[in-house]
N, C-alpha and C positions, 0 to 999 in steps of 0.2 A: 429431541431436536431443540436447539436453543431458540428462544423467542427473540425477535428483533426489537421488541418493545413498542412497536406501533400496532395498536390493537387491531385495526382493520386488516393490515397485512397478516398478522399472526392468526387471526380468525379465518381469513380466506385460505391461508396455507393449511390450516387444520381441517379444511373442508366444510366449514360452517356455511350452509346454503342460504342462511337468512341474512348474511352480510351483503350489503350492496356492492356489486362489482365496481371496479375503478374504471372510469372512462373520461371522454373529452369534457373539458371545462369543470373537472372535479375540483371541489374546493379543498380537499385533503392533500395539501402539498407534500406532507411527509410521506404518505402512501404513494403518491405519484412519483416522488423522487426515487423511491425504492424500485418501482417499475422501470423508470428510465435507466437506473444503474444496471439492472439486470439485463435489460434489452441491449445496452451498450456492450456488456460482457458477451452477449450472444452475437456480437459482430455488427450490430446496427449502428451506422455512422450518423454523426451530426446532432446527436442528442445532447442537451445541456448537462454539464457536470456540477458537482456539489456546490461550488462557489459562484456559479453563473446566475445572473438575474432571472433567467427563465427556468431554472431548476425547480421542479415541482409543479410546473404548469403543463397540463395535458393538452398540447396543441397539435397542429397538423403533422409535425415531424414525429411526435410520439405515436400518433395514430397510424402513420405510414409504417413505422417500425413494427408496431403491433400487428398490422395486417401482414407484413412480410413474414414475421415469425410464425403466426398462426397458419399461413398458407404453406410454409415449409414443413410444418409438423402436423398437418391435417386436423387442426382444431376447428371446431364449428363456430365458436365465439370469436369473431374477428374485430369487433368494435369496442369491446370492453374486456377488462382483465377480471374474469371470474375465478373461482377456486381451481378448477382443472387447468385453466390457462396459467395461473401463477405457479402451480406445482410443475407444470411442464417447463416453464421458463427457468425455474430453479434446478430441476432435476436433469434436464438435457445438458450434456457436456457443453460447456461454454468455450468458444474458440479464443476469446480474449477477455477473461474475467477480470473484474475490478475488486479490490479489497474494500468494498463498500459495506455499509451497515447490513443491508439485506443479504449480500452474498456471504459475509463472514458468519452470520448467524444461521441462516436458513440452509445454505449449501455446505458450509464447513463446520457448523455446530460449535462455534465460539460464542461465548457470552459477550454482549456489547457493554463492556465495563469501561471505566475511565481510561485505562491504557489502550484498549482496543479502539476506542473512539479517537484517541490521539493518533494511533497508528493509521486509521483511515484518512486522517487529514495530512499527516506527513507523507503517506504514500501518494496522495493526490498531488502534493508539491513536487515529489521526486520524479514521478513518471505517470501523471494523470491517474494514479491509483491502479495501474495495470500490473498484474503479476508478471507479465512478459516484458515490462519496460526494460529497455537497453540503451546505454550510451556507448557508442562504438568509438571510444577513444577521442571524442571531441575535446575533452579536458586534459588529455595526456595521462590518464590513469588506467589505460588499457580498457578492458571491458568492465562496465558497471551494469549490474543486473538485478531486476526484481523490485519489489514494492518499496524497499528502502535503499535500493541501489548499492548492493554489496560490490565494492570496487576492487579491481584486480591489484593495482599498485600498492595500496596500503595493507594488502593481505586479507581483506574482508571476503573476497570471493572464495577463498579457500574454506572459510567457515561454512558457507551455505552448501558448497559442493560436498564437503565432508559430512554435513548433516543429511544431505540427500542419500549418500552412500550408506550411512548408518541406519536410515529409515528403511531402505530396501536396496540391497546390493544388486538384486536381479534387475529392478527397474533402472537403477543407475547405469549398469553395464549395457542394458538394452538401448537406452537413449544416448548416453554419452560415448559409448564405445562401439555402437552399432553391433552389439553382441560380443565385442572383443574386450575381455576383462583387462588385458594388459594395456590397451589404449585408454580405457576409462581410468584405471589406476594412475596411468601416466599423466592424465590431465590434472589430478590432484597433486601429484608430485611437482608438476610444472608450476601451478599457482602457489605452491608452498615455498618456491624458491625466493631469494631476495627480490624485493619489489614486485612480487607476484609473477615473476617470470617475464617482466617487461623492462625496457630501458627506463631508468628513473627520470630521464629528461624528456623523452618523447612519448613514452607509453607503448612503443612498438615492441612486439614480441621478440624474445631472445631465441626462440625455437620455431622455425617455420611450420613444423608439424602441429603446433598449438597456437596458431594465429586466431585467437578467439573472436576477433571482430570481423571475420569473414566466414563464409560457408566452407565446410559443413557445420562449423561450430555454432554459428548464429541460429541455424535451423534446429540444432539439437537443444540449445537453450530454450527456444520457443516451445519445443515439444515438451520439455520438462515443466514449463510454466503452466501448461493446461492440465497437468495431472493433479487431481485433487489431493492425493497423498503428499505430493511435494509442495502444493500450496499450503497445506496445513503445517508442514515443516517450516516454511518461510514465516508464517504467522507466529509460530512458537518461538522461533529464533529472534524475530523482531521484537516480540513482547519481552523476551528475556533481556535483550539489549536495552529496551526502554525502561524496564524495571531497574536495571543497574544504573542507568542515567538518572532516574528519579531518586534512587537512594543517595547517589552522590550529590545531587542537587539539594537534597534535604540537609546535607552536611555543610556545604559552602554557602548556601543561600536560604537559610531557614525561614526567612520572612516572605519568600515567594511561595504563597500557598494557594492562590486562586487557580481554577482550572485553566484560565487563559495563560497565566504566567508559566505554569508547568508545561502546558503544550508548547508554548513558545520556546522554552528552554530545551525541551526534549528534541524539538525540531532542529534547534541550533546545534545540539550535541550530535545529532545524526549527520549534520553537514561538516562540523568542525572537530568532532570527537569530544569526549567529556572534558579533557584537559583544555581544549580550545574554548569550550563554552565557559568553563570556570575562568579562564584568562580574560575573556571578554567581559564577564561579570565584574571581576575585580578591577578591571581598568576603568569601569564606569561608576561603580558603587561608591557613594559618599554618604556620610551621616545625614539623616533627614530627607534623603531622596525618596519620593513616593514610588510605589510599584510601577505606575504608568511612566513616570519620568525615567525610571531605571530601564524598563523594557525599551522605551524609545531610544535611549542612549546606546543600549546594546545593539539595537537594530542599525543605528547609524554607524557604529563601529564595525559591525559585521559587513556592511556594504563597502565601507572605505577600504577594507582589506582584501577585496577580491579584484581580479583583473577587470579592466573596463568592460569587456564584452559580456561579463556576468553581472555587472552592477544593477542593471534595470530589473533583471529577473530576481536577483536576491532581494532588492528593495521591495518589489511587489510581494514576494513571499513573506517577508517580515510584516509588511502592512496587513496582509491577509489574516495573520494570527492576531494582530493587534485590534482588528476591527470586526471580524466576523461575528455574527450573532449566534453561530453554532457553538461558540465557547462562552461560558459564563464567568462572572467575576466572583462567584461563590467558591468556598474552599474545595479543593480537588479531592476526589475520592478515587483512589487507584483501582479498587475493585480486584476481583480475581483475574490473574493473567493466565488463564488456562481454559481450554474448551470444556463445555459441560458434559460432553460425551466421552467415548472411549479414546484411548491414545491414538494419535495420528499414525503411529507406527504399527498399529494393529496388535 
């Protein structure tokens, strides 16, 4: 099992009884943050997320969420997170899991490398880090789904569905076809059509049988999102996409080497595509421009190019990458973009 890199969490998860449990007013904000992320994935509402000012503070909401979880699962320790409680939090199926540091490592066995760290931040921006995040055509792109929002209209949804089927055709047919292989295969055929099977102007489906922004399809995508096998598929596919974005970034912007700038640009690529990120970079880049000036200029250009209703959210997203202390200004280390354990496809 991969270590998350936070000693107290790793030692508790390993069953070390000498490690102090995590509880109210705990000063170890990193460890408390992992607890909050995992409790959120267990369906507990109202807990702070990664960029919130209260993230890592074990307050009344975290205590209440812990009490609820322990009561639901018959755990004796309800006031603190000891080793058995942490293992139960990770190993019990999560109804709404997040692509957080703790879940990626402890539940899915991925290494927390440079690119997976970037992934957790991008996922937070795309859909609060939720594996089940969905945009039901509010942007005219049909269905967008998952931790990096594989969108229907540009053809990205076909990528994740094909990867699901390749990982386990049996599970793919069970979930997306309700046991009917022809229906499940028809879904992939539909999203592989031009514009992902939707009208390029409105994002509305071209086939009423595959209206993916309504039930039963929405419920099927939610069911796929809570299956650990398919979660691992999502992470692998996202990391592969980010690795490709990083390699392209090294070609057109070799001076952008800090962890902050790489994360900023990969997030930009996830929104605008690799070509779009390069276009924005070249529109702003000038001889003598510092890295900070360059990133601020790209942020401004990226905001100006979106519809008015998305400007505030896009601006906040760019600002988060520019200012968060979760990213350093030291040189980026990509790290291995693969899980430490067996293949997710078994």
